C-alpha positions in Angstrom: -4.3 -32.1 -38.6 -6.5 -35.1 -39.5 -7.6 -35.4 -43.1 -11.2 -36.5 -43.8 -12.1 -38.2 -47.0 -15.4 -39.2 -48.4 -16.0 -42.1 -50.9 -17.1 -41.0 -54.5 -20.7 -42.2 -54.1 -21.5 -39.3 -51.7 -20.1 -36.8 -54.3 -23.3 -37.3 -56.4 -25.2 -35.5 -53.7 -22.9 -33.0 -51.9 -19.5 -31.5 -52.1 -17.2 -34.1 -50.5 -13.7 -33.0 -51.4 -11.0 -34.2 -48.9 -10.3 -31.7 -46.2 -7.8 -31.3 -43.4 -9.4 -30.3 -40.1 -8.6 -29.9 -36.4 -10.0 -32.5 -34.1 -9.0 -35.0 -31.3 -11.9 -37.3 -31.9 -14.0 -38.4 -34.9 -16.8 -36.2 -33.7 -14.4 -33.2 -33.6 -13.1 -33.9 -37.1 -16.5 -34.5 -38.6 -18.0 -31.4 -37.0 -15.2 -29.3 -38.5 -16.1 -30.7 -41.9 -19.8 -30.0 -41.4 -19.0 -26.4 -40.4 -17.7 -25.8 -43.9 -19.9 -28.3 -45.7 -23.2 -28.3 -43.7 -25.2 -30.1 -46.4 -22.9 -33.3 -46.0 -24.1 -33.7 -42.3 -27.6 -35.2 -43.3 -25.9 -37.9 -45.5 -23.6 -39.0 -42.6 -25.4 -38.4 -39.3 -29.1 -39.0 -38.2 -31.2 -36.4 -36.4 -29.6 -37.5 -33.1 -26.2 -36.9 -34.3 -25.2 -40.6 -34.6 -23.9 -42.3 -37.7 -26.6 -43.3 -40.1 -27.2 -47.0 -40.3 -25.5 -47.5 -43.7 -22.6 -45.2 -43.0 -19.2 -46.3 -41.7 -16.2 -44.2 -40.5 -12.7 -45.6 -40.5 -9.7 -44.0 -38.8 -6.3 -45.0 -40.0 -7.8 -48.2 -41.6 -9.8 -49.3 -38.5 -13.6 -49.0 -38.2 -14.6 -46.6 -35.4 -16.4 -48.3 -32.5 -18.5 -45.5 -31.0 -21.3 -44.9 -33.6 -23.3 -42.7 -31.3 -20.9 -40.1 -29.8 -18.1 -40.6 -32.3 -15.6 -40.5 -29.4 -12.9 -42.5 -31.1 -9.6 -40.7 -30.9 -7.8 -39.3 -33.9 -4.2 -38.3 -34.1 -2.8 -35.1 -35.9 -1.8 -37.2 -38.9 -4.9 -39.4 -39.0 -6.8 -40.3 -42.2 -10.6 -40.6 -41.7 -12.6 -42.2 -44.5 -16.5 -41.8 -44.5 -18.2 -44.6 -46.5 -21.8 -45.2 -47.4 -22.9 -48.8 -48.0 -24.2 -49.5 -51.5 -26.7 -52.2 -52.1 -28.4 -53.6 -55.2 -28.0 -56.4 -57.6 
């Protein structure tokens, strides 16, 4: 089962503990997380279901390519990292 991790900066707003989920794609895995942590969805996805502009998802160290449908494949032992860009000076 893939494991989904969130970077600590998202923890200021919602519960983002790492979780193991079922899923064959990034969308499947994230939807499984949002099923148990629905409040996290709005921080990661826009109202069309695509990744927000300043959010990146990495699967096994590589950035996903499909930011709209999130169709990138994940393997049973994959590690997904959800990261929100930080800015400021």
